[in-house]
FIRO-533384 format. One record per residue (C-alpha): x, y, z; residue in one letter; residue number from 1. Coordinates in pm, 1 decimal, m for minus. Layout:
<atoms>
+----------+----------+----------+------+-----+
|     east |    north |       up | type | seq |
+----------+----------+----------+------+-----+
|        X |        Y |        Z |    A | NUM |
...
+----------+----------+----------+------+-----+
</atoms>
This chain:
<atoms>
+----------+----------+----------+------+-----+
|     east |    north |       up | type | seq |
+----------+----------+----------+------+-----+
|   2964.5 |  m5356.5 |  m3741.7 |    M |   1 |
|   2983.9 |  m5300.3 |  m3368.8 |    K |   2 |
|   3165.3 |  m4973.1 |  m3434.7 |    K |   3 |
|   2877.6 |  m4856.3 |  m3652.8 |    M |   4 |
|   2628.4 |  m4954.9 |  m3383.3 |    Q |   5 |
|   2816.8 |  m4755.6 |  m3121.4 |    W |   6 |
|   2834.4 |  m4457.2 |  m3354.2 |    I |   7 |
|   2459.3 |  m4484.2 |  m3412.0 |    S |   8 |
|   2392.4 |  m4504.4 |  m3038.4 |    I |   9 |
|   2614.0 |  m4201.4 |  m2972.0 |    V |  10 |
|   2437.1 |  m4003.9 |  m3246.1 |    L |  11 |
|   2098.4 |  m4096.3 |  m3105.5 |    V |  12 |
|   2208.1 |  m3986.0 |  m2758.7 |    L |  13 |
|   2349.2 |  m3660.0 |  m2893.3 |    V |  14 |
|   2029.9 |  m3587.2 |  m3087.6 |    I |  15 |
|   1820.4 |  m3678.6 |  m2782.4 |    A |  16 |
|   2033.5 |  m3449.9 |  m2563.5 |    G |  17 |
|   2005.4 |  m3160.7 |  m2807.4 |    V |  18 |
|   1630.4 |  m3214.7 |  m2840.4 |    S |  19 |
|   1590.5 |  m3226.3 |  m2461.5 |    Y |  20 |
|   1793.0 |  m2905.5 |  m2427.0 |    Y |  21 |
|   1583.6 |  m2732.8 |  m2693.5 |    Q |  22 |
|   1255.8 |  m2851.4 |  m2540.4 |    I |  23 |
|   1372.2 |  m2743.8 |  m2195.7 |    N |  24 |
|   1473.9 |  m2404.0 |  m2334.4 |    S |  25 |
|   1136.7 |  m2364.2 |  m2506.6 |    Y |  26 |
|    955.2 |  m2454.4 |  m2184.6 |    Q |  27 |
|   1154.5 |  m2199.3 |  m1987.4 |    K |  28 |
|   1090.6 |  m1938.2 |  m2255.3 |    E |  29 |
|    718.3 |  m2016.0 |  m2249.2 |    M |  30 |
|    712.5 |  m1988.6 |  m1869.7 |    Q |  31 |
|    893.4 |  m1654.6 |  m1887.6 |    A |  32 |
|    646.2 |  m1529.1 |  m2148.6 |    L |  33 |
|    350.1 |  m1644.2 |  m1939.7 |    K |  34 |
|    495.5 |  m1469.1 |  m1633.9 |    K |  35 |
|    554.3 |  m1153.5 |  m1837.6 |    E |  36 |
|    196.9 |  m1170.8 |  m1970.4 |    K |  37 |
|     58.6 |  m1204.2 |  m1614.6 |    I |  38 |
|    269.1 |   m909.4 |  m1496.4 |    E |  39 |
|    163.0 |   m695.7 |  m1793.6 |    L |  40 |
|   m202.1 |   m787.1 |  m1733.9 |    T |  41 |
|   m172.7 |   m686.1 |  m1368.2 |    K |  42 |
|      2.5 |   m362.9 |  m1466.4 |    E |  43 |
|   m274.1 |   m279.5 |  m1713.3 |    I |  44 |
|   m539.9 |   m355.9 |  m1451.1 |    E |  45 |
|   m360.1 |   m131.9 |  m1200.5 |    T |  46 |
|   m334.6 |    153.8 |  m1451.6 |    I |  47 |
|   m704.6 |    116.8 |  m1537.2 |    E |  48 |
|   m801.1 |    116.5 |  m1168.6 |    S |  49 |
|   m588.9 |    427.6 |  m1110.0 |    Q |  50 |
|   m755.5 |    601.7 |  m1404.3 |    A |  51 |
|  m1101.0 |    514.6 |  m1271.3 |    M |  52 |
|  m1004.0 |    639.6 |   m927.5 |    Y |  53 |
|   m886.0 |    972.8 |  m1070.6 |    I |  54 |
|  m1210.8 |   1008.8 |  m1267.5 |    L |  55 |
|  m1410.8 |    955.1 |   m949.2 |    N |  56 |
|  m1217.7 |   1213.2 |   m746.4 |    Q |  57 |
|  m1505.0 |   1457.1 |   m787.5 |    S |  58 |
|  m1712.5 |   1237.7 |   m552.5 |    N |  59 |
|  m1507.3 |   1347.7 |   m252.2 |    H |  60 |
|  m1661.6 |   1603.5 |    m25.7 |    A |  61 |
|  m1513.4 |   1950.3 |     11.4 |    E |  62 |
|  m1479.9 |   2024.6 |    381.5 |    I |  63 |
|  m1435.5 |   2374.2 |    521.8 |    D |  64 |
|  m1332.3 |   2458.4 |    874.5 |    L |  65 |
|  m1606.3 |   2683.9 |   1012.3 |    T |  66 |
|  m1724.1 |   2795.7 |   1353.6 |    H |  67 |
|  m1958.9 |   2495.0 |   1346.3 |    E |  68 |
|  m1711.4 |   2225.8 |   1239.8 |    T |  69 |
|  m1400.8 |   2351.7 |   1419.2 |    W |  70 |
|  m1495.1 |   2220.1 |   1768.2 |    P |  71 |
|  m1559.4 |   1872.2 |   1626.5 |    Q |  72 |
|  m1226.6 |   1861.6 |   1440.1 |    Y |  73 |
|  m1046.5 |   1999.9 |   1741.5 |    F |  74 |
|  m1195.5 |   1744.7 |   1982.6 |    D |  75 |
|  m1100.6 |   1450.6 |   1761.4 |    V |  76 |
|   m755.8 |   1595.3 |   1694.6 |    A |  77 |
|   m696.1 |   1646.9 |   2067.0 |    E |  78 |
|   m748.7 |   1276.1 |   2133.5 |    V |  79 |
|   m465.2 |   1202.5 |   1889.5 |    M |  80 |
|   m237.9 |   1465.9 |   2040.7 |    V |  81 |
|   m295.2 |   1344.9 |   2397.3 |    K |  82 |
|   m272.2 |    975.3 |   2310.5 |    E |  83 |
|     63.8 |   1033.7 |   2138.4 |    S |  84 |
|    194.7 |   1234.8 |   2435.4 |    D |  85 |
|    229.6 |   1533.4 |   2205.3 |    G |  86 |
|    443.6 |   1351.6 |   1947.1 |    K |  87 |
|    164.2 |   1383.9 |   1690.4 |    F |  88 |
|    139.6 |   1761.5 |   1666.3 |    L |  89 |
|   m194.0 |   1940.3 |   1686.3 |    R |  90 |
|   m170.9 |   2098.5 |   1335.6 |    P |  91 |
|   m100.0 |   1753.5 |   1187.8 |    W |  92 |
|   m395.9 |   1606.6 |   1375.0 |    A |  93 |
|   m640.9 |   1875.0 |   1262.9 |    I |  94 |
|   m519.9 |   1840.0 |    903.8 |    Y |  95 |
|   m558.6 |   1461.2 |    921.5 |    L |  96 |
|   m913.6 |   1483.1 |   1057.4 |    V |  97 |
|  m1019.2 |   1727.3 |    786.1 |    K |  98 |
|   m864.9 |   1526.2 |    500.9 |    E |  99 |
|   m998.8 |   1195.7 |    632.9 |    A | 100 |
|  m1351.4 |   1336.5 |    645.9 |    E | 101 |
|  m1316.2 |   1458.4 |    287.5 |    E | 102 |
|  m1240.3 |   1101.2 |    182.5 |    Y | 103 |
|  m1495.9 |    957.2 |    426.0 |    R | 104 |
|  m1230.3 |    758.0 |    612.6 |    I | 105 |
|  m1223.6 |    709.3 |    988.1 |    D | 106 |
|   m941.5 |    946.2 |   1095.5 |    P | 107 |
|   m835.1 |    702.6 |   1366.6 |    F | 108 |
|   m762.1 |    437.3 |   1102.1 |    I | 109 |
|   m512.2 |    680.8 |    951.2 |    V | 110 |
|   m374.6 |    786.3 |   1288.6 |    Y | 111 |
|   m320.2 |    426.9 |   1401.6 |    E | 112 |
|   m158.0 |    340.5 |   1069.4 |    L | 113 |
|     89.6 |    626.3 |   1109.5 |    L | 114 |
|    151.6 |    516.4 |   1465.3 |    K | 115 |
|    234.1 |    160.3 |   1356.4 |    V | 116 |
|    441.2 |    268.9 |   1056.4 |    E | 117 |
|    662.3 |    494.5 |   1269.8 |    T | 118 |
|    685.9 |    266.6 |   1571.5 |    G | 119 |
|    488.1 |    515.5 |   1782.3 |    N | 120 |
|    736.4 |    796.5 |   1711.7 |    T | 121 |
|    541.1 |    990.3 |   1445.3 |    F | 122 |
|    881.2 |   1094.2 |   1311.5 |    N | 123 |
|    829.6 |   1270.1 |    975.6 |    P | 124 |
|   1198.1 |   1218.6 |    887.3 |    N | 125 |
|   1194.6 |    844.5 |    943.5 |    L | 126 |
|   1385.0 |    621.4 |    699.3 |    V | 127 |
|   1280.6 |    257.9 |    714.5 |    G | 128 |
|   1515.5 |    m41.5 |    706.6 |    P | 129 |
|   1663.3 |   m146.0 |    373.9 |    E | 130 |
|   1464.9 |   m403.3 |    175.2 |    T | 131 |
|   1507.9 |   m554.9 |   m170.0 |    K | 132 |
|   1283.8 |   m273.0 |   m296.6 |    Y | 133 |
|   1479.8 |      1.2 |   m118.6 |    G | 134 |
|   1388.6 |    214.0 |    183.5 |    H | 135 |
|   1054.3 |    356.1 |    296.5 |    A | 136 |
|   1043.4 |    724.5 |    386.6 |    Y | 137 |
|    850.5 |    964.4 |    605.6 |    G | 138 |
|    566.4 |    930.8 |    849.8 |    M | 139 |
|    356.9 |    709.0 |    621.0 |    A | 140 |
|    662.6 |    504.7 |    511.1 |    Q | 141 |
|    619.7 |    526.4 |    135.5 |    F | 142 |
|    869.5 |    371.6 |   m101.4 |    M | 143 |
|    988.7 |    556.2 |   m409.6 |    T | 144 |
|    833.5 |    297.0 |   m642.6 |    N | 145 |
|    488.1 |    357.4 |   m492.0 |    T | 146 |
|    470.0 |    723.6 |   m392.1 |    A | 147 |
|    489.3 |    879.5 |   m743.5 |    P | 148 |
|    173.8 |    717.7 |   m881.6 |    W | 149 |
|    m16.2 |    784.6 |   m559.3 |    I | 150 |
|     87.7 |   1149.8 |   m588.1 |    A | 151 |
|    m49.7 |   1144.9 |   m943.8 |    D | 152 |
|   m384.2 |   1014.3 |   m817.2 |    M | 153 |
|   m384.2 |   1285.8 |   m550.5 |    A | 154 |
|   m304.2 |   1548.5 |   m817.0 |    D | 155 |
|      5.3 |   1646.5 |   m618.7 |    M | 156 |
|    365.7 |   1705.1 |   m730.6 |    P | 157 |
|    624.1 |   1441.7 |   m649.0 |    Y | 158 |
|    976.5 |   1484.7 |   m522.5 |    K | 159 |
|   1145.9 |   1237.9 |   m293.7 |    E | 160 |
|   1215.9 |   1500.8 |    m27.4 |    N | 161 |
|    841.7 |   1575.5 |     m4.9 |    L | 162 |
|    797.0 |   1237.6 |    163.1 |    L | 163 |
|    947.6 |   1396.7 |    474.2 |    Y | 164 |
|    675.0 |   1663.8 |    481.0 |    D | 165 |
|    421.1 |   1541.6 |    741.3 |    P | 166 |
|    123.7 |   1701.2 |    564.1 |    Y | 167 |
|    227.5 |   1555.0 |    228.9 |    Y | 168 |
|    279.7 |   1215.8 |    390.3 |    S | 169 |
|    m58.2 |   1224.5 |    564.4 |    I | 170 |
|   m233.4 |   1322.1 |    241.9 |    K | 171 |
|    m66.4 |   1041.8 |     43.6 |    L | 172 |
|   m158.0 |    786.5 |    310.0 |    S | 173 |
|   m524.2 |    892.0 |    298.3 |    I | 174 |
|   m538.1 |    884.8 |    m81.5 |    V | 175 |
|   m370.6 |    544.2 |    m91.7 |    Y | 176 |
|   m609.1 |    405.9 |    170.6 |    L | 177 |
|   m903.0 |    549.2 |    m23.3 |    D | 178 |
|   m775.0 |    395.2 |   m347.5 |    Y | 179 |
|   m720.5 |     53.5 |   m186.6 |    L | 180 |
|  m1059.4 |     60.5 |    m14.1 |    Y | 181 |
|  m1218.4 |    135.7 |   m349.6 |    N | 182 |
|  m1047.8 |   m177.5 |   m482.9 |    Q | 183 |
|  m1130.0 |   m417.3 |   m198.2 |    Y | 184 |
|  m1427.6 |   m267.3 |    m12.8 |    D | 185 |
|  m1306.1 |   m395.0 |    325.7 |    N | 186 |
|  m1041.6 |   m284.3 |    573.8 |    W | 187 |
|   m865.2 |   m617.8 |    621.0 |    D | 188 |
|   m757.7 |   m627.2 |    257.3 |    E | 189 |
|   m703.0 |   m251.4 |    238.7 |    T | 190 |
|   m465.7 |   m237.2 |    534.1 |    L | 191 |
|   m283.3 |   m560.0 |    450.2 |    T | 192 |
|   m229.4 |   m428.0 |     96.9 |    A | 193 |
|    m94.7 |   m101.7 |    240.2 |    Y | 194 |
|    149.1 |   m301.0 |    451.7 |    N | 195 |
|    251.4 |   m569.7 |    200.3 |    R | 196 |
|    161.7 |   m421.2 |   m136.8 |    G | 197 |
|   m120.2 |   m542.2 |   m360.5 |    M | 198 |
|     78.0 |   m842.7 |   m483.4 |    T | 199 |
|    182.3 |   m919.3 |   m127.8 |    G | 200 |
|   m184.1 |   m912.5 |    m25.6 |    L | 201 |
|   m269.4 |  m1179.9 |   m282.7 |    E | 202 |
|     20.2 |  m1395.5 |   m164.2 |    Q | 203 |
|    m89.4 |  m1350.5 |    197.8 |    Y | 204 |
|   m445.9 |  m1455.3 |    112.6 |    K | 205 |
|   m324.9 |  m1763.5 |    m74.8 |    L | 206 |
|   m117.5 |  m1867.1 |    224.9 |    K | 207 |
|   m363.0 |  m1779.0 |    502.9 |    N | 208 |
|   m702.3 |  m1796.9 |    334.1 |    G | 209 |
|   m794.8 |  m1440.0 |    428.8 |    N | 210 |
|   m649.5 |  m1091.1 |    474.0 |    A | 211 |
|   m695.1 |  m1073.2 |    852.6 |    D | 212 |
|   m331.6 |   m986.1 |    925.9 |    S | 213 |
|   m190.5 |   m877.7 |   1261.7 |    V | 214 |
|   m118.9 |   m536.8 |   1104.9 |    Y | 215 |
|   m478.2 |   m485.6 |    985.5 |    A | 216 |
|   m631.1 |   m618.5 |   1305.8 |    N | 217 |
|   m419.2 |   m399.2 |   1533.2 |    K | 218 |
|   m500.6 |    m79.5 |   1344.8 |    I | 219 |
|   m874.5 |   m147.0 |   1330.3 |    Q | 220 |
|   m899.3 |   m252.7 |   1695.5 |    T | 221 |
|   m718.5 |     56.1 |   1821.6 |    N | 222 |
|   m908.2 |    286.9 |   1586.7 |    A | 223 |
|  m1237.3 |    156.4 |   1720.7 |    Q | 224 |
|  m1118.9 |    211.1 |   2078.7 |    K | 225 |
|  m1041.1 |    579.0 |   2019.7 |    Y | 226 |
|  m1361.8 |    631.9 |   1827.1 |    K | 227 |
|  m1564.3 |    503.8 |   2120.0 |    E | 228 |
|  m1363.5 |    723.3 |   2358.1 |    F | 229 |
|  m1445.4 |   1035.0 |   2157.2 |    V | 230 |
|  m1813.5 |    938.9 |   2140.6 |    A | 231 |
|  m1823.3 |    904.7 |   2519.1 |    L | 232 |
|  m1637.7 |   1230.8 |   2566.8 |    A | 233 |
|  m1893.5 |   1415.9 |   2358.9 |    N | 234 |
+----------+----------+----------+------+-----+
</atoms>
């Protein structure tokens, strides 16, 4: 009789263990499916936002260098050249100012971003440190999982070696900033997203309660300083 009781107890324990294992497996599977659903939803939202951005490209102003606009571009560009001790070349600076105006972005926001990203070297051949996502390349430090779809939005070709072209890099940085600003409508979130990625921005906000990162604050503060300097100079 006792033997039968022990057998019954063992069977109950085995069945309970199997049931627990199955339930645990189902829970893990459900969690994985929920995570996959969230990721797919975010991917769809990103694709939709990219499509909307491309459709609205026609809103950007076409800027021509003329005898009237040249002095203004040159003066702003010269501030960048002098501040960088000549490391940010004059042709790059003039190109940046023109493209930034086309996208209605403060050119000094872009300049300061490039300055931070390159550690004040403005090295167009810079390769960033290795991360779990790979390396970042060029003056604007784009990664190969980000640059292709930004190039698509900019209606530009994409090859990895183009990331070392300073003009290509500057253009991508401006388009990406424009895209992010269209998403967030403020520079704290825009710049923190540029630095950490859009998912990284959300994680930063959850942890800190806002997007006022050191990265975003430094770029905006310095950009404002140069803007005021140019206004005084003129």
